[in-house]
C-alpha positions in Angstrom: 30.3 -70.5 65.9 33.5 -71.2 67.2 37.2 -71.2 65.8 36.8 -73.0 62.5 38.5 -76.3 62.4 37.9 -77.5 58.8 37.4 -75.6 55.3 33.9 -75.9 55.4 33.5 -74.1 58.6 36.2 -71.4 57.5 34.6 -70.4 54.1 31.2 -70.2 56.3 32.5 -68.2 58.9 34.4 -66.2 56.6 31.7 -65.3 54.7 29.2 -64.8 57.9 31.3 -62.5 59.9 32.2 -60.2 56.8 28.5 -60.1 56.1 27.7 -59.2 59.9 30.1 -56.5 59.6 28.7 -54.9 56.1 25.2 -55.2 57.7 26.2 -53.5 60.6 28.0 -50.9 58.6 24.7 -50.4 56.5 22.8 -50.1 59.8 24.6 -46.8 60.7 23.0 -43.6 59.3 24.5 -42.3 56.4 25.8 -39.0 58.0 27.4 -41.0 60.5 29.4 -43.7 58.6 31.9 -40.8 57.4 32.2 -39.4 61.0 35.6 -39.5 63.0 35.3 -41.3 66.2 38.0 -42.7 68.4 37.6 -46.2 68.0 41.1 -47.3 69.3 44.4 -45.6 69.5 44.6 -46.0 65.6 41.6 -46.0 63.8 39.3 -43.0 64.0 36.9 -43.9 60.9 34.5 -46.8 60.0 36.9 -46.5 56.5 40.0 -47.0 58.7 38.8 -50.3 60.2 37.5 -51.4 56.9 40.8 -50.6 55.2 42.9 -52.2 57.7 40.8 -55.3 57.2 41.9 -55.0 53.3 45.4 -54.6 53.8 45.6 -57.7 55.9 44.1 -59.7 53.0 46.7 -58.2 50.8 49.4 -59.2 53.3 47.9 -62.8 53.8 47.9 -63.1 49.6 51.5 -62.1 49.5 52.8 -64.0 52.6 50.9 -66.9 50.6 52.6 -66.2 47.2 56.1 -66.2 48.8 55.6 -68.9 51.1 54.3 -71.3 48.6 57.1 -70.5 46.2 59.3 -71.9 48.6 60.5 -68.9 50.4 60.1 -67.0 53.5 58.1 -64.1 53.5 58.6 -61.4 55.9 55.8 -61.7 58.4 54.1 -59.3 59.4 56.2 -57.1 56.9 59.8 -56.0 55.7 61.4 -54.7 58.7 58.7 -55.3 61.3 58.0 -58.2 64.0 54.8 -59.1 65.8 56.6 -56.9 68.8 56.4 -53.9 66.3 53.1 -54.6 65.1 51.7 -51.5 66.0 54.0 -49.4 64.1 53.4 -51.4 61.0 49.7 -51.1 61.9 50.0 -47.3 61.8 51.9 -47.3 58.1 48.8 -49.2 57.0 46.7 -46.6 58.6 49.2 -43.8 57.0 48.7 -45.4 53.5 44.7 -45.6 53.7 43.6 -42.6 55.9 41.8 -40.4 53.2 40.2 -43.5 51.8 36.2 -42.9 51.8 34.1 -45.7 53.0 32.4 -46.7 49.7 35.8 -47.2 48.1 37.0 -49.0 51.5 34.3 -51.4 51.1 34.8 -52.3 47.5 38.4 -53.1 48.4 37.6 -55.3 51.0 34.8 -57.0 49.0 37.6 -57.5 46.1 40.4 -58.3 48.7 37.9 -61.2 50.4 37.0 -63.0 47.3 40.6 -63.5 46.5 41.4 -64.8 49.7 38.3 -67.2 49.8 39.8 -68.5 46.2 42.9 -69.1 48.1 41.2 -71.3 50.5 39.1 -72.9 48.2 42.4 -74.4 46.4 43.3 -76.7 49.6 42.0 -79.8 51.5 41.3 -79.5 55.0 44.6 -81.3 55.6 46.8 -78.8 53.6 44.8 -76.1 55.5 44.8 -77.5 59.2 47.9 -79.7 59.3 50.4 -78.0 61.6 53.8 -77.3 60.0 52.6 -78.4 56.8 54.4 -75.6 55.0 57.8 -74.2 56.1 56.7 -70.8 55.8 53.7 -70.9 58.1 56.3 -72.5 61.1 54.7 -74.3 63.6 51.2 -73.3 62.9 48.7 -74.3 59.9 47.9 -72.4 56.8 44.3 -72.5 58.0 45.4 -70.4 61.1 46.6 -67.6 58.7 43.4 -67.4 56.7 41.4 -67.5 59.8 43.2 -64.6 61.4 43.1 -62.6 58.1 39.3 -63.5 57.6 36.7 -64.8 60.0 38.5 -63.5 63.3 39.8 -60.4 61.9 36.2 -59.5 60.7 35.0 -60.1 64.4 37.7 -57.5 65.6 36.4 -55.1 63.0 32.6 -55.6 64.1 33.9 -55.2 67.8 35.8 -52.1 66.9 33.2 -50.4 65.3 30.0 -51.3 67.5 30.4 -48.6 70.0 29.0 -46.3 67.2 25.7 -47.5 67.6 25.8 -46.1 70.9 26.6 -42.7 69.9 23.6 -42.9 67.8 20.9 -44.1 70.1 
């Protein structure tokens, strides 16, 4: 499915891509799920990837809460810019690096539900009209939700898929 353009597609693709990710993780033999790999320049375990997705849900929820209160949230985070995103993501990795996969998945499922509830509160117009909210700048609220759900889950799956080749 291409990038969502309405609320129904956003909700469906978010659930669908999360399910694909979780099914893929479940398809990896148990002893291989907790091993260390070189998945990218930062992530070494499946849990690292899952925790990254979870924390970006938390960030989205924070931006949303601050933004909807009429204030301007620090995006991506206090003291960071999109140019310093690798350092910001490294900070996230440091926070969660000792989290086990079972806990990471539980965190991800819980934060996913919270984000879905936020999406459900809005109409198509509120989600997909650019510049609808001052805090989202020139883009739409929906674009923020897409980036923290369906597109991010797709990234997560692509990041861990090479593990399957190591099993075969």
